[in-house]
C-alpha positions as a Markdown table, in Angstrom:
| # | Residue | x | y | z |
|---|---|---|---|---|
| 1 | Unk | 5.8 | 3.8 | 11.8 |
| 2 | Unk | 2.5 | 2.7 | 10.2 |
| 3 | Unk | -1.1 | 3.5 | 10.2 |
| 4 | Unk | -2.4 | 0.8 | 7.9 |
| 5 | Unk | -5.9 | -0.2 | 7.1 |
| 6 | Unk | -6.0 | -4.0 | 6.6 |
| 7 | Unk | -7.9 | -5.3 | 3.7 |
| 8 | Unk | -7.5 | -6.2 | 0.1 |
| 9 | Unk | -7.1 | -3.4 | -2.5 |
| 10 | Unk | -8.1 | -3.1 | -6.1 |
| 11 | Unk | -5.2 | -3.6 | -8.6 |
| 12 | Unk | -5.8 | 0.0 | -9.6 |
| 13 | Unk | -5.7 | 1.5 | -6.1 |
| 14 | Unk | -3.2 | 4.4 | -6.2 |
| 15 | Unk | -0.1 | 4.7 | -4.1 |
| 16 | Unk | 3.0 | 7.0 | -4.0 |
| 17 | Unk | 6.4 | 6.6 | -2.6 |
| 18 | Unk | 7.9 | 9.9 | -1.3 |
| 19 | Unk | 11.6 | 10.2 | -0.4 |
| 20 | Unk | 12.9 | 12.9 | 2.0 |
| 21 | Unk | 14.7 | 14.7 | -0.8 |
| 22 | Unk | 11.2 | 15.3 | -2.3 |
| 23 | Unk | 11.5 | 12.6 | -5.1 |
| 24 | Unk | 8.1 | 11.0 | -5.8 |
| 25 | Unk | 7.3 | 7.7 | -7.5 |
| 26 | Unk | 3.6 | 6.9 | -8.3 |
| 27 | Unk | 2.5 | 3.3 | -8.4 |
| 28 | Unk | -0.2 | 0.9 | -7.2 |
| 29 | Unk | -1.1 | -0.1 | -3.7 |
| 30 | Unk | 0.3 | -3.5 | -2.6 |
| 31 | Unk | -0.6 | -5.0 | 0.8 |
| 32 | Unk | -2.5 | -3.0 | 3.4 |
| 33 | Unk | -3.8 | 0.6 | 2.7 |
| 34 | Unk | -2.7 | 3.7 | 4.6 |
| 35 | Unk | 0.6 | 5.4 | 5.4 |
| 36 | Unk | 4.0 | 4.0 | 6.5 |
| 37 | Unk | 7.2 | 5.8 | 7.3 |
| 38 | Unk | 10.7 | 4.5 | 7.6 |
| 39 | Unk | 14.2 | 4.3 | 6.2 |
| 40 | Unk | 14.1 | 3.3 | 2.6 |
| 41 | Unk | 16.8 | 0.6 | 1.8 |
| 42 | Unk | 17.3 | -1.8 | -1.0 |
| 43 | Unk | 17.9 | -5.6 | -0.8 |
| 44 | Unk | 19.5 | -7.4 | -3.7 |
| 45 | Unk | 18.4 | -11.0 | -3.2 |
| 46 | Unk | 16.7 | -12.6 | -6.1 |
| 47 | Unk | 15.1 | -15.2 | -3.8 |
| 48 | Unk | 14.3 | -15.4 | -0.1 |
| 49 | Unk | 11.9 | -12.5 | 0.2 |
| 50 | Unk | 10.1 | -14.3 | 3.0 |
| 51 | Unk | 13.3 | -14.5 | 5.1 |
| 52 | Unk | 13.8 | -10.8 | 4.5 |
| 53 | Unk | 10.2 | -9.8 | 5.4 |
| 54 | Unk | 10.2 | -11.9 | 8.7 |
| 55 | Unk | 13.7 | -10.9 | 9.8 |
| 56 | Unk | 13.3 | -8.6 | 12.8 |
| 57 | Unk | 16.4 | -6.6 | 12.0 |
| 58 | Unk | 14.5 | -5.0 | 9.1 |
| 59 | Unk | 12.2 | -3.3 | 11.7 |
| 60 | Unk | 11.8 | 0.4 | 10.9 |
| 61 | Unk | 12.9 | 0.0 | 7.3 |
| 62 | Unk | 10.9 | 0.3 | 4.0 |
| 63 | Unk | 12.5 | -2.5 | 1.9 |
| 64 | Unk | 12.9 | -2.2 | -1.8 |
| 65 | Unk | 13.5 | -5.5 | -3.7 |
| 66 | Unk | 15.8 | -5.0 | -6.6 |
| 67 | Unk | 14.7 | -8.3 | -8.2 |
| 68 | Unk | 11.8 | -7.3 | -10.5 |
| 69 | Unk | 9.4 | -10.2 | -9.9 |
| 70 | Unk | 8.4 | -10.9 | -6.3 |
| 71 | Unk | 5.9 | -13.2 | -4.7 |
| 72 | Unk | 5.9 | -16.1 | -7.1 |
| 73 | Unk | 6.5 | -18.7 | -4.3 |
| 74 | Unk | 3.9 | -17.3 | -1.9 |
| 75 | Unk | 4.4 | -17.5 | 1.9 |
| 76 | Unk | 4.3 | -20.5 | 4.3 |
| 77 | Unk | 4.6 | -20.7 | 8.1 |
| 78 | Unk | 7.5 | -23.1 | 8.0 |
| 79 | Unk | 9.9 | -20.6 | 6.5 |
| 80 | Unk | 9.0 | -17.7 | 8.8 |
| 81 | Unk | 12.0 | -16.4 | 10.7 |
| 82 | Unk | 9.8 | -14.9 | 13.4 |
| 83 | Unk | 6.2 | -14.4 | 14.4 |
| 84 | Unk | 5.3 | -11.7 | 11.9 |
| 85 | Unk | 6.5 | -9.5 | 9.0 |
| 86 | Unk | 8.7 | -6.8 | 10.5 |
| 87 | Unk | 9.5 | -4.4 | 7.6 |
| 88 | Unk | 8.0 | -1.0 | 7.9 |
| 89 | Unk | 6.9 | -1.0 | 4.2 |
| 90 | Unk | 7.6 | -2.9 | 1.0 |
| 91 | Unk | 8.5 | -1.8 | -2.6 |
| 92 | Unk | 8.3 | -4.1 | -5.6 |
| 93 | Unk | 8.1 | -3.7 | -9.3 |
| 94 | Unk | 6.0 | -6.6 | -10.5 |
| 95 | Unk | 4.2 | -8.6 | -7.9 |
| 96 | Unk | 3.2 | -12.2 | -8.8 |
| 97 | Unk | -0.4 | -12.5 | -9.8 |
| 98 | Unk | -0.6 | -15.9 | -8.0 |
| 99 | Unk | 1.5 | -18.1 | -5.8 |
| 100 | Unk | 3.0 | -21.0 | -7.8 |
| 101 | Unk | 4.7 | -23.3 | -5.2 |
| 102 | Unk | 3.4 | -26.5 | -3.6 |
| 103 | Unk | 4.5 | -25.2 | -0.2 |
| 104 | Unk | 2.7 | -21.9 | -0.4 |
| 105 | Unk | -0.1 | -21.5 | 2.2 |
| 106 | Unk | -1.0 | -17.9 | 1.2 |
| 107 | Unk | 0.0 | -15.2 | -1.3 |
| 108 | Unk | 2.5 | -12.6 | -0.4 |
| 109 | Unk | -0.1 | -9.9 | -0.9 |
| 110 | Unk | -2.5 | -11.6 | 1.6 |
| 111 | Unk | 0.4 | -11.9 | 4.1 |
| 112 | Unk | 1.2 | -8.2 | 3.8 |
| 113 | Unk | -2.5 | -7.3 | 4.4 |
| 114 | Unk | -2.8 | -9.7 | 7.3 |
| 115 | Unk | 0.2 | -8.1 | 9.1 |
| 116 | Unk | -0.8 | -4.5 | 8.1 |
| 117 | Unk | 2.2 | -3.8 | 5.9 |
| 118 | Unk | 1.7 | -0.9 | 3.5 |
| 119 | Unk | 3.5 | -1.4 | 0.2 |
| 120 | Unk | 3.7 | -0.1 | -3.3 |
| 121 | Unk | 4.1 | -1.9 | -6.7 |
| 122 | Unk | 4.4 | -0.9 | -10.3 |
| 123 | Unk | 7.3 | 1.6 | -9.7 |
| 124 | Unk | 10.7 | 1.7 | -11.4 |
| 125 | Unk | 12.7 | 0.0 | -8.7 |
| 126 | Unk | 15.9 | 0.4 | -10.6 |
| 127 | Unk | 15.5 | 4.2 | -10.6 |
| 128 | Unk | 14.8 | 4.2 | -6.9 |
| 129 | Unk | 17.8 | 2.0 | -6.2 |
| 130 | Unk | 20.1 | 4.3 | -8.2 |
| 131 | Unk | 18.7 | 7.2 | -6.3 |
| 132 | Unk | 19.4 | 5.6 | -2.9 |
| 133 | Unk | 22.8 | 4.4 | -4.1 |
| 134 | Unk | 23.8 | 7.9 | -5.2 |
| 135 | Unk | 22.2 | 9.9 | -2.3 |
| 136 | Unk | 22.4 | 7.3 | 0.5 |
| 137 | Unk | 19.6 | 5.6 | 2.4 |
| 138 | Unk | 17.0 | 8.1 | 3.4 |
| 139 | Unk | 13.7 | 8.4 | 5.1 |
| 140 | Unk | 10.6 | 7.8 | 3.0 |
| 141 | Unk | 6.9 | 7.2 | 3.1 |
| 142 | Unk | 4.4 | 5.1 | 1.2 |
| 143 | Unk | 0.9 | 6.6 | 1.0 |
| 144 | Unk | -1.8 | 4.4 | -0.5 |
| 145 | Unk | -5.6 | 4.4 | -0.8 |
| 146 | Unk | -7.1 | 7.7 | 0.3 |
| 147 | Unk | -3.7 | 8.8 | 1.8 |
| 148 | Unk | -2.2 | 8.8 | -1.8 |
| 149 | Unk | -4.4 | 11.8 | -2.4 |
| 150 | Unk | -2.9 | 13.9 | 0.5 |
| 151 | Unk | -1.3 | 17.1 | -0.5 |
| 152 | Unk | 2.3 | 16.5 | -1.7 |
| 153 | Unk | 3.7 | 19.0 | 0.8 |
| 154 | Unk | 1.9 | 17.3 | 3.6 |
| 155 | Unk | 3.2 | 13.9 | 2.6 |
| 156 | Unk | 6.8 | 15.3 | 2.5 |
| 157 | Unk | 6.3 | 17.0 | 5.8 |
| 158 | Unk | 5.3 | 13.6 | 7.4 |
| 159 | Unk | 8.4 | 12.0 | 5.9 |
| 160 | Unk | 10.8 | 14.6 | 7.1 |
| 161 | Unk | 9.2 | 14.6 | 10.5 |
| 162 | Unk | 9.9 | 10.9 | 11.0 |
| 163 | Unk | 12.9 | 9.9 | 13.1 |
| 164 | Unk | 16.2 | 9.0 | 11.3 |
| 165 | Unk | 17.7 | 5.5 | 11.9 |
| 166 | Unk | 20.8 | 7.0 | 13.5 |
| 167 | Unk | 20.3 | 7.2 | 17.3 |
| 168 | Unk | 17.4 | 4.7 | 17.4 |
| 169 | Unk | 17.4 | 1.8 | 19.8 |
| 170 | Unk | 14.9 | -0.7 | 18.3 |
| 171 | Unk | 15.8 | -3.9 | 20.1 |
| 172 | Unk | 13.0 | -3.6 | 22.6 |
| 173 | Unk | 10.5 | -3.6 | 19.8 |
| 174 | Unk | 11.6 | -6.9 | 18.4 |
| 175 | Unk | 13.0 | -8.9 | 21.4 |
| 176 | Unk | 11.1 | -11.6 | 23.3 |
| 177 | Unk | 9.2 | -10.4 | 26.4 |
| 178 | Unk | 10.1 | -13.5 | 28.4 |
| 179 | Unk | 12.9 | -16.1 | 28.2 |
| 180 | Unk | 12.3 | -19.3 | 26.3 |
| 181 | Unk | 14.4 | -22.4 | 25.7 |
| 182 | Unk | 15.0 | -24.5 | 22.6 |
| 183 | Unk | 16.5 | -27.9 | 23.5 |
| 184 | Unk | 19.6 | -29.2 | 21.8 |
| 185 | Unk | 18.9 | -31.5 | 18.9 |
| 186 | Unk | 22.2 | -33.5 | 19.1 |
| 187 | Unk | 24.6 | -34.5 | 21.9 |
| 188 | Unk | 24.3 | -31.8 | 24.6 |
| 189 | Unk | 27.2 | -29.5 | 25.3 |
| 190 | Unk | 25.5 | -27.1 | 27.7 |
| 191 | Unk | 23.3 | -24.0 | 28.1 |
| 192 | Unk | 23.8 | -21.1 | 25.7 |
| 193 | Unk | 22.6 | -17.6 | 26.6 |
| 194 | Unk | 21.3 | -15.8 | 23.5 |
| 195 | Unk | 20.5 | -12.1 | 23.9 |
| 196 | Unk | 17.6 | -11.6 | 21.5 |
| 197 | Unk | 18.1 | -8.3 | 19.7 |
| 198 | Unk | 16.0 | -9.4 | 16.8 |
| 199 | Unk | 17.1 | -13.1 | 16.4 |
| 200 | Unk | 16.0 | -15.3 | 13.5 |
| 201 | Unk | 14.6 | -18.8 | 14.0 |
| 202 | Unk | 17.3 | -20.2 | 11.6 |
| 203 | Unk | 20.0 | -18.9 | 14.0 |
| 204 | Unk | 18.4 | -20.6 | 17.0 |
| 205 | Unk | 18.0 | -23.9 | 15.0 |
| 206 | Unk | 21.6 | -23.8 | 14.0 |
| 207 | Unk | 22.7 | -23.3 | 17.6 |
| 208 | Unk | 20.5 | -26.1 | 18.8 |
| 209 | Unk | 22.0 | -28.5 | 16.3 |
| 210 | Unk | 25.4 | -27.9 | 17.7 |
| 211 | Unk | 24.3 | -29.4 | 21.0 |
| 212 | Unk | 23.3 | -26.2 | 22.9 |
| 213 | Unk | 20.2 | -25.9 | 25.0 |
| 214 | Unk | 19.4 | -22.4 | 23.7 |
| 215 | Unk | 18.1 | -19.9 | 26.2 |
| 216 | Unk | 16.6 | -17.0 | 24.4 |
| 217 | Unk | 16.7 | -14.0 | 26.7 |
| 218 | Unk | 15.1 | -10.5 | 26.4 |
| 219 | Unk | 17.3 | -7.7 | 25.3 |
| 220 | Unk | 16.9 | -6.0 | 28.7 |
| 221 | Unk | 18.6 | -9.0 | 30.5 |
| 222 | Unk | 21.4 | -8.2 | 32.9 |
| 223 | Unk | 24.6 | -10.1 | 33.3 |
| 224 | Unk | 23.0 | -11.7 | 36.4 |
| 225 | Unk | 20.2 | -13.0 | 34.2 |
| 226 | Unk | 22.8 | -14.4 | 31.8 |
| 227 | Unk | 24.7 | -16.0 | 34.7 |
| 228 | Unk | 21.5 | -17.5 | 36.0 |
| 229 | Unk | 21.2 | -19.9 | 33.1 |
| 230 | Unk | 24.7 | -21.3 | 33.8 |
| 231 | Unk | 25.9 | -20.7 | 30.2 |
| 232 | Unk | 28.9 | -22.3 | 28.5 |
| 233 | Unk | 28.8 | -19.4 | 26.1 |
| 234 | Unk | 27.0 | -16.2 | 25.1 |
| 235 | Unk | 25.5 | -15.2 | 21.7 |
| 236 | Unk | 24.4 | -11.7 | 20.6 |
| 237 | Unk | 22.0 | -11.8 | 17.7 |
| 238 | Unk | 21.3 | -9.6 | 14.7 |
| 239 | Unk | 18.8 | -6.8 | 15.2 |
| 240 | Unk | 17.8 | -3.3 | 14.0 |
| 241 | Unk | 18.9 | 0.2 | 15.1 |
| 242 | Unk | 22.0 | 2.1 | 15.9 |
| 243 | Unk | 24.7 | 0.3 | 17.9 |
| 244 | Unk | 25.7 | 3.6 | 19.6 |
| 245 | Unk | 22.2 | 3.7 | 21.2 |
| 246 | Unk | 22.7 | 0.3 | 22.9 |
| 247 | Unk | 25.0 | 1.2 | 25.8 |
| 248 | Unk | 23.2 | -1.1 | 28.2 |
| 249 | Unk | 23.8 | -4.2 | 26.0 |
| 250 | Unk | 27.4 | -3.1 | 25.5 |
| 251 | Unk | 27.9 | -2.8 | 29.2 |
| 252 | Unk | 26.5 | -6.3 | 29.8 |
| 253 | Unk | 28.7 | -7.7 | 27.0 |
| 254 | Unk | 31.8 | -6.2 | 28.8 |
| 255 | Unk | 30.8 | -8.2 | 31.9 |
| 256 | Unk | 30.6 | -11.3 | 29.7 |
| 257 | Unk | 34.1 | -10.6 | 28.3 |
| 258 | Unk | 35.4 | -9.9 | 31.8 |
| 259 | Unk | 34.1 | -13.3 | 32.9 |
| 260 | Unk | 35.9 | -14.9 | 29.9 |
| 261 | Unk | 32.7 | -16.6 | 28.7 |
| 262 | Unk | 33.0 | -17.7 | 25.1 |
| 263 | Unk | 31.2 | -15.1 | 22.9 |
| 264 | Unk | 29.9 | -15.2 | 19.3 |
| 265 | Unk | 28.0 | -12.2 | 17.8 |
| 266 | Unk | 26.5 | -11.7 | 14.4 |
| 267 | Unk | 25.4 | -8.6 | 12.6 |
| 268 | Unk | 24.3 | -6.2 | 15.4 |
| 269 | Unk | 26.1 | -8.5 | 17.8 |
| 270 | Unk | 29.3 | -7.7 | 15.8 |
| 271 | Unk | 28.8 | -4.0 | 16.2 |
| 272 | Unk | 28.1 | -4.3 | 19.9 |
| 273 | Unk | 31.2 | -6.5 | 20.3 |
| 274 | Unk | 33.2 | -3.8 | 18.6 |
| 275 | Unk | 31.9 | -1.1 | 20.9 |
| 276 | Unk | 32.6 | -3.4 | 23.9 |
| 277 | Unk | 36.2 | -3.7 | 22.8 |
| 278 | Unk | 36.4 | 0.1 | 22.7 |
| 279 | Unk | 36.0 | 0.6 | 19.0 |
| 280 | Unk | 33.7 | 3.1 | 17.3 |
| 281 | Unk | 30.8 | 2.5 | 14.8 |
| 282 | Unk | 29.5 | 4.6 | 12.0 |
| 283 | Unk | 26.5 | 4.7 | 9.6 |
| 284 | Unk | 27.1 | 3.4 | 6.1 |
| 285 | Unk | 25.8 | 5.5 | 3.2 |
| 286 | Unk | 23.3 | 2.8 | 2.0 |
| 287 | Unk | 24.4 | -0.3 | 3.9 |
| 288 | Unk | 24.7 | -3.9 | 2.8 |
| 289 | Unk | 21.5 | -5.9 | 2.2 |
| 290 | Unk | 21.0 | -9.0 | 0.1 |
| 291 | Unk | 22.4 | -12.5 | -0.3 |
| 292 | Unk | 25.3 | -11.9 | -2.7 |
| 293 | Unk | 28.0 | -10.0 | -0.7 |
| 294 | Unk | 31.6 | -11.2 | -1.1 |
| 295 | Unk | 33.6 | -11.4 | 2.1 |
| 296 | Unk | 37.2 | -12.5 | 2.6 |
| 297 | Unk | 38.0 | -14.8 | 5.5 |
| 298 | Unk | 41.6 | -13.6 | 6.2 |
| 299 | Unk | 42.5 | -16.7 | 8.2 |
| 300 | Unk | 41.9 | -19.1 | 5.3 |
| 301 | Unk | 42.1 | -16.7 | 2.3 |
| 302 | Unk | 38.7 | -18.0 | 1.2 |
| 303 | Unk | 36.1 | -15.7 | -0.4 |
| 304 | Unk | 32.5 | -16.3 | 0.9 |
| 305 | Unk | 29.3 | -15.2 | -0.7 |
| 306 | Unk | 27.2 | -14.0 | 2.3 |
| 307 | Unk | 23.9 | -12.6 | 3.3 |
| 308 | Unk | 23.8 | -9.1 | 4.9 |
| 309 | Unk | 21.5 | -6.7 | 6.4 |
| 310 | Unk | 23.3 | -3.8 | 8.1 |
| 311 | Unk | 23.4 | -0.1 | 7.9 |
| 312 | Unk | 26.2 | 0.5 | 10.5 |
| 313 | Unk | 29.7 | -0.9 | 10.7 |
| 314 | Unk | 32.7 | -1.1 | 13.1 |
| 315 | Unk | 35.7 | 1.3 | 12.8 |
| 316 | Unk | 38.9 | -0.7 | 13.1 |
| 317 | Unk | 42.4 | -1.0 | 11.6 |
| 318 | Unk | 42.2 | -3.4 | 8.7 |
| 319 | Unk | 45.8 | -4.7 | 8.8 |
| 320 | Unk | 47.5 | -6.7 | 11.6 |
| 321 | Unk | 46.5 | -6.9 | 15.2 |
| 322 | Unk | 45.9 | -4.0 | 17.5 |
| 323 | Unk | 45.2 | -3.6 | 21.3 |
| 324 | Unk | 41.6 | -3.3 | 22.4 |
| 325 | Unk | 41.1 | 0.2 | 23.8 |
| 326 | Unk | 39.1 | -1.3 | 26.6 |
| 327 | Unk | 41.8 | -3.7 | 27.7 |
| 328 | Unk | 40.8 | -7.0 | 26.2 |
| 329 | Unk | 44.2 | -7.8 | 24.7 |
| 330 | Unk | 45.0 | -8.1 | 21.0 |
| 331 | Unk | 42.2 | -8.0 | 18.4 |
| 332 | Unk | 42.2 | -8.4 | 14.6 |
| 333 | Unk | 39.8 | -7.8 | 11.8 |
| 334 | Unk | 39.0 | -11.4 | 10.7 |
| 335 | Unk | 36.8 | -10.7 | 7.7 |
| 336 | Unk | 36.6 | -7.9 | 5.2 |
| 337 | Unk | 33.9 | -6.9 | 2.7 |
| 338 | Unk | 35.5 | -7.0 | -0.8 |
| 339 | Unk | 33.1 | -4.5 | -2.3 |
| 340 | Unk | 34.1 | -1.6 | -0.1 |
| 341 | Unk | 36.6 | -2.9 | 2.5 |
| 342 | Unk | 34.1 | -2.7 | 5.4 |
| 343 | Unk | 34.9 | -4.6 | 8.6 |
| 344 | Unk | 33.0 | -7.8 | 8.4 |
| 345 | Unk | 34.4 | -9.7 | 11.4 |
| 346 | Unk | 36.4 | -9.3 | 14.6 |
| 347 | Unk | 38.5 | -11.9 | 16.5 |
| 348 | Unk | 40.0 | -11.4 | 20.0 |
| 349 | Unk | 43.3 | -13.2 | 20.6 |
| 350 | Unk | 43.4 | -13.1 | 24.4 |
| 351 | Unk | 39.8 | -13.9 | 25.2 |
| 352 | Unk | 37.5 | -16.5 | 23.6 |
| 353 | Unk | 35.4 | -14.1 | 21.5 |
| 354 | Unk | 34.7 | -13.4 | 17.9 |
| 355 | Unk | 32.0 | -12.0 | 15.7 |
| 356 | Unk | 30.9 | -11.4 | 12.1 |
| 357 | Unk | 28.9 | -8.7 | 10.5 |
| 358 | Unk | 26.8 | -10.9 | 8.2 |
| 359 | Unk | 24.3 | -13.8 | 8.6 |
| 360 | Unk | 25.8 | -17.3 | 8.6 |
| 361 | Unk | 22.4 | -18.9 | 9.1 |
| 362 | Unk | 21.0 | -17.6 | 5.7 |
| 363 | Unk | 18.2 | -20.1 | 5.3 |
| 364 | Unk | 17.5 | -19.0 | 1.7 |
| 365 | Unk | 21.2 | -19.1 | 1.0 |
| 366 | Unk | 24.1 | -18.7 | 0.5 |
| 367 | Unk | 25.5 | -21.3 | 2.9 |
| 368 | Unk | 29.2 | -20.4 | 2.6 |
| 369 | Unk | 29.4 | -19.2 | 6.2 |
| 370 | Unk | 27.7 | -22.1 | 8.1 |
| 371 | Unk | 31.1 | -23.1 | 9.3 |
| 372 | Unk | 31.1 | -20.2 | 11.8 |
| 373 | Unk | 28.6 | -22.0 | 14.0 |
| 374 | Unk | 31.0 | -25.0 | 14.2 |
| 375 | Unk | 33.8 | -22.6 | 14.9 |
| 376 | Unk | 31.9 | -21.3 | 17.9 |
| 377 | Unk | 31.2 | -24.8 | 19.1 |
| 378 | Unk | 35.0 | -25.5 | 18.9 |
| 379 | Unk | 35.7 | -22.4 | 21.0 |
| 380 | Unk | 33.2 | -23.4 | 23.6 |
| 381 | Unk | 34.6 | -27.0 | 23.8 |
| 382 | Unk | 38.1 | -25.7 | 24.1 |
| 383 | Unk | 37.1 | -23.3 | 26.9 |
| 384 | Unk | 35.4 | -26.2 | 28.7 |
| 385 | Unk | 38.4 | -28.4 | 28.3 |
| 386 | Unk | 40.7 | -25.7 | 29.6 |
| 387 | Unk | 38.5 | -25.1 | 32.6 |
| 388 | Unk | 38.4 | -28.8 | 33.4 |
| 389 | Unk | 42.2 | -29.1 | 33.1 |
| 390 | Unk | 42.6 | -26.1 | 35.4 |
| 391 | Unk | 40.3 | -27.6 | 38.0 |
| 392 | Unk | 42.4 | -30.7 | 38.3 |
């Protein structure tokens, strides 16, 4: 939630970050001036800040970059993952004084001002990260310009009055309003229905390169809307918010699974797959965000370094197979986070469906998980071959 005033600020313009536990960090304004409120989280990537900023799944979150120097490569339209910057606010230690990359079209500071993103710089990001790591992700507010001079009690009151991330359904804020189609860029397989819960452009590009005509559908789409595009498979994207607040999308996904359409979900799509199977989800203390998260693929024994942005996770038995509580046959946890044993992937044995909790598209890297797109293509092709054989 923001009330920014676009416009460049002086390097000496005051700003303050206020956490809901009353902790305060004084710094300098960065980006637009005003007030912004949201869930304060930290992202550990040392590169790829443009991907983070334009990722719709960061909607509602004030993002702290743990890397100390941000903005040196500027911003360019080609690398945007969506139409605008989605973070609720931005926290950095040392912003670059100028963009120093031949592909830069504007500075990061100018882009933040353009999209009305209130930020703060010149703060001890290590101390803030440790605070969040110890206390858990919490609501916070950045107050800059004249708002930095508001009474401290009033600033804290605004922070604690802001909604918590738990219970929020934010997909309507980030999804397309109308369906659009991205044609396949190689030999065509068929139509793919993508439910846009906050999808990134890199994801759509990867699906198109597999041979799918990618039909990007609004988050409010019904199963009839999905059926109308005559899909050979269905994909649920990443996105912001609490999966327990997305009952409508879960119900639609159950119809997809009942129809035995091949399904692939990432990030939020993994959580919704879990709930469609009948599993629970829960909020992590401070989540996984960044591009350096180790994950074990249990089928191959391979450890992947992966990109994450999730504050919720699926509850499921980590060992062996187990029956889906909602009657979809046997399921297994296919991937596990090695830092904390969080469920990072699910695979159904009796229906053509699987998901992962992380981001295989990761345009800024790492690229260890790109194979998952090819795995989905193989599932779709096998399903088509099976259907053709059955029709003979």
